[in-house]
TORPAFI-135625 format. One record per residue (C-alpha): residue in three letters; x, z negated, y negated. Coordinates in steps of 0.02 Angstrom, whole numbers, padded with zeros to 5 digits, always signed. Layout:
N
AlaXZY;...
//
This chain:
335
Met+00000+00000+00000;Glu+00064+00045-00173;Leu+00110-00103-00281;Asn-00002-00037-00421;Val-00151-00045-00304;Leu-00097-00214-00236;Trp-00090-00292-00408;Phe-00256-00217-00457;Ile-00330-00303-00304;Leu-00239-00466-00341;Ile-00306-00469-00519;Gly-00479-00440-00448;Val-00452-00589-00332;Leu-00400-00697-00480;Phe-00556-00650-00578;Ala-00664-00682-00425;Gly-00586-00855-00408;Phe-00617-00889-00592;Phe-00799-00834-00587;Ile-00831-00935-00429;Leu-00745-01095-00485;Glu-00768-01095-00672;Gly-00939-01017-00646;Phe-01013-01179-00581;Asp-00930-01272-00727;Tyr-01019-01158-00849;Gly-01180-01177-00752;Val-01171-01366-00757;Gly-01141-01359-00945;Ile-01289-01242-00971;Leu-01402-01359-00872;Leu-01340-01520-00954;Pro-01471-01534-01094;Phe-01614-01493-00976;Ala-01570-01579-00812;Gly-01507-01743-00885;Lys-01653-01841-00957;Asn-01553-01993-01010;Asp-01375-02041-01052;Thr-01332-02101-00877;Glu-01392-01941-00794;Arg-01295-01836-00918;Arg-01138-01936-00881;Val-01166-01908-00696;Ile-01182-01720-00729;Leu-01019-01718-00828;Asn-00928-01818-00696;Thr-00973-01693-00560;Ile-00856-01567-00641;Gly-00738-01691-00726;Pro-00597-01678-00597;Phe-00609-01488-00582;Trp-00649-01399-00745;Asp-00473-01391-00818;Gly-00395-01334-00653;Asn-00529-01200-00634;Glu-00484-01126-00803;Val-00307-01094-00741;Trp-00376-00947-00642;Leu-00417-00859-00805;Leu-00246-00895-00879;Thr-00164-00830-00721;Ala-00270-00673-00722;Gly-00223-00640-00903;Gly-00040-00669-00864;Ala-00049-00551-00715;Ile-00126-00415-00823;Phe+00010-00440-00954;Ala+00150-00427-00827;Ala+00081-00295-00708;Phe-00017-00184-00829;Pro+00049-00214-01006;Asn-00042-00065-01081;Trp-00206-00131-01011;Tyr-00167-00302-01085;Ala-00123-00229-01256;Thr-00278-00121-01269;Leu-00395-00251-01195;Phe-00341-00399-01302;Ser-00333-00298-01462;Gly-00499-00210-01434;Phe-00592-00365-01372;Tyr-00502-00481-01494;Leu-00654-00556-01581;Ala-00751-00573-01419;Phe-00604-00661-01335;Phe-00582-00771-01489;Leu-00763-00829-01469;Ile-00732-00862-01285;Leu-00577-00963-01329;Phe-00678-01059-01458;Gly-00806-01101-01325;Leu-00673-01157-01201;Ile-00591-01269-01331;Val-00756-01346-01385;Arg-00813-01385-01208;Gly-00644-01458-01162;Val-00647-01574-01312;Ala-00831-01617-01285;Ile-00813-01676-01106;Asp-00670-01793-01154;Phe-00739-01858-01320;Arg-00923-01871-01275;Ser-00921-02047-01201;Lys-00786-02121-01314;Leu-00917-02199-01427;Asp-01078-02283-01373;Asn-01178-02198-01508;Pro-01332-02088-01470;Thr-01299-01967-01613;Trp-01116-01948-01566;Arg-01157-01914-01384;Lys-01301-01796-01423;Thr-01189-01695-01537;Trp-01054-01674-01405;Asp-01186-01632-01274;Gly-01246-01491-01385;Leu-01069-01428-01412;Phe-01035-01436-01226;Phe-01191-01332-01195;Ile-01136-01202-01325;Gly-00958-01203-01257;Ser-01027-01163-01084;Leu-01162-01037-01132;Leu-01057-00933-01252;Pro-00912-00890-01132;Ala-01034-00853-00991;Leu-01131-00733-01101;Leu-00975-00648-01171;Phe-00893-00628-01001;Gly-01049-00536-00944;Val-01039-00425-01098;Ala-00854-00391-01066;Val-00878-00348-00882;Ser-01021-00231-00926;Asn-00905-00143-01051;Phe-00778-00121-00912;Leu-00911-00022-00819;Thr-00980+00081-00964;Gly-00813+00112-01046;Val-00755+00087-01224;Pro-00687+00205-01359;Ile-00501+00226-01322;Asp-00401+00366-01403;Ala-00255+00468-01339;Asn-00133+00331-01394;Met-00218+00201-01282;Glu-00290+00115-01435;Phe-00465+00043-01451;Val-00551+00126-01599;Gly-00714+00027-01602;Asn-00762-00146-01663;Leu-00855-00299-01601;Phe-01024-00214-01622;Thr-00964-00067-01518;Leu-00959-00187-01370;Ile-01137-00246-01396;Thr-01269-00131-01320;Pro-01432-00166-01229;Tyr-01344-00142-01062;Thr-01198-00257-01102;Leu-01316-00390-01170;Leu-01414-00376-01007;Gly-01250-00405-00916;Gly-01221-00559-01022;Ile-01392-00628-00973;Val-01353-00592-00790;Phe-01193-00693-00799;Val-01281-00838-00887;Leu-01416-00845-00753;Val-01295-00823-00607;Phe-01182-00961-00672;Ala-01331-01075-00710;Phe-01395-01051-00532;His-01221-01075-00461;Gly-01200-01233-00563;Ser-01367-01301-00505;Leu-01311-01283-00324;Phe-01149-01373-00363;Leu-01247-01513-00449;Ser-01359-01529-00296;Leu-01204-01554-00190;Lys-01111-01674-00304;Ser-01245-01782-00383;Gly-01289-01944-00295;Val-01442-01978-00404;Glu-01603-01932-00314;Glu-01710-01910-00470;Leu-01581-01793-00545;Asn-01566-01694-00384;Ala-01753-01668-00372;Arg-01759-01606-00551;Val-01610-01491-00527;Lys-01688-01414-00372;Gly-01844-01370-00471;Tyr-01740-01287-00607;Ser-01630-01202-00478;Val-01769-01108-00390;Lys-01845-01048-00554;Ile-01675-00993-00620;Gly-01639-00908-00454;Leu-01797-00803-00461;Ala-01759-00750-00640;Met-01580-00713-00589;Leu-01636-00597-00449;Ala-01750-00498-00564;Val-01623-00477-00704;Thr-01478-00439-00586;Val-01577-00301-00500;Ala-01616-00225-00671;Trp-01432-00235-00721;Val-01373-00148-00562;Ile-01506-00012-00573;Cys-01467+00022-00756;Gly-01282+00022-00716;Ala-01306+00148-00577;Leu-01403+00261-00695;Ile-01292+00240-00848;Thr-01118+00217-00778;Gly-01124+00273-00597;Ile-01056+00106-00536;Leu-01112+00143-00359;Asn-00979+00277-00343;Ser-00896+00221-00182;Val-00939+00151-00013;Ile-00854-00014-00058;Ala-00961-00033-00215;Ile-01122+00006-00123;Val-01084-00115+00019;Ala-01031-00250-00106;Val-01193-00232-00205;Ala-01298-00239-00047;Leu-01209-00396+00014;Ala-01221-00478-00158;Ala-01409-00446-00165;Leu-01434-00513+00011;Cys-01330-00669-00023;Leu-01422-00707-00185;Ile-01590-00694-00098;Ile-01527-00806+00043;Ala-01457-00931-00082;Val-01623-00947-00174;Ala-01718-00965-00010;Leu-01598-01097+00057;Gln-01605-01197-00104;Trp-01794-01193-00098;Lys-01783-01268+00077;Gly-01659-01400+00018;Arg-01506-01326+00105;Ser-01392-01338-00047;Gly-01228-01327+00049;Leu-01267-01162+00132;Ala-01348-01099-00028;Phe-01186-01135-00122;Val-01086-01038+00008;Ala-01204-00891-00009;Ser-01187-00899-00198;Val-00997-00898-00183;Val-01004-00743-00073;Ala-01124-00658-00194;Ile-01009-00686-00344;Leu-00862-00623-00242;Cys-00960-00466-00195;Val-01010-00433-00376;Thr-00827-00443-00428;Val-00779-00324-00287;Met-00914-00204-00347;Val-00849-00206-00525;Phe-00669-00174-00477;Ala-00717-00042-00348;Ala-00822+00047-00480;Met-00676+00045-00602;Phe-00540+00101-00480;Pro-00417+00181-00516;Asn-00460+00148-00698;Val-00430-00019-00784;Leu-00513+00033-00948;Ile-00625+00185-00957;Ser-00622+00291-01116;Thr-00790+00351-01178;Leu-00705+00476-01292;Asn-00614+00574-01157;Pro-00595+00530-00972;Leu-00415+00589-00981;Trp-00378+00450-01106;Ser-00434+00313-00987;Leu-00307+00181-00937;Thr-00270+00183-00752;Ile-00168+00077-00632;Tyr-00031+00207-00654;Asn-00017+00246-00840;Ala-00046+00062-00888;Ser+00072-00018-00763;Ser+00244-00096-00774;Ser+00395-00024-00686;Pro+00404-00026-00496;Tyr+00546-00153-00505;Thr+00441-00272-00610;Leu+00296-00258-00489;Lys+00413-00291-00344;Ile+00482-00451-00422;Met+00305-00509-00466;Thr+00250-00481-00287;Ile+00390-00590-00219;Val+00347-00730-00342;Ala+00161-00718-00304;Val+00186-00723-00115;Thr+00293-00878-00137;Leu+00192-00979-00262;Val+00009-00930-00242;Pro-00012-01015-00070;Ile+00056-01177-00146;Val-00069-01169-00289;Leu-00213-01133-00170;Cys-00164-01279-00059;Tyr-00155-01396-00209;Gln-00326-01344-00273;Ala-00403-01362-00100;Trp-00326-01536-00089;Ser-00400-01585-00257;Phe-00574-01532-00202;Trp-00553-01632-00042;Ile-00498-01788-00136;Phe-00650-01780-00252;Arg-00773-01724-00119;Lys-00889-01875-00130;Arg-01052-01872-00226;Val-01052-01946-00401;Thr-01163-02098-00422;Lys-01208-02206-00572;Asn-01061-02319-00526;Asp-00931-02179-00535;Leu-00936-02133-00719;His-00771-02098-00805;Tyr-00825-01969-00934;
//
């Protein structure tokens, strides 16, 4: 396998890991104002993701670093063209990180309510904008012959990309509700979350189907066998996840949700391949895994480093999830 192809796949794996792990963090944050009816319940909700949220964000940093090293032209065009959108994402990530740590420092209702609202915004905004960004990967953006983005923030906002943003918000909210069902040890909270989860899941199915159909008509995302199979599996897993959650089988529902998010990521990268950024001005000006990549020697060194270090990182993260595997009760509140 060519190293260009290998690193395209590895970057896809990193984004899949980010969407799966940070996805339930965003979902928990989106549900916080609605699922938690009092201060104690909201603290329980925050403590379910307390040990994990910062480690989960590392997947995004690693994906960005991999793009910078393996495909520098992709990195340059992407981060210059999507600058304002990524700035808003960064703002959301900073706000939610500060909110989860500062929220319980003072025993003041106004103080805590303010940080709860900021945590909600810091979770909703990145989820929405990641959906918009991924949809732009599928539709393409205006890139000229010099590999430069010639649009602006409003170029990225279309009915289809906004629909993609809504899809990501609902998928992450549903994913987060399943995680809450697994991690919360408060029965009243769990019952409330289950009710929200099924309703969100049904809305998620409807909007996701619309997004895929529109994408097939507008962008031709179902342009390969891999993409078609990935979409079919994602749809099946989402339906199974909603049905399992309705029956109270949160563990299996969460597994199905994980597989669904993985399949959606596979579909996106399969639809893009071999492009990394599609030009709407001229297909010949699109950035590909070949004209956007680093030298073969750089890719070779990166591969050696990745093969050595990635298994260690995966083992550490798996260990951290095992250590904090127990449900959070009202007696286990640190945040």
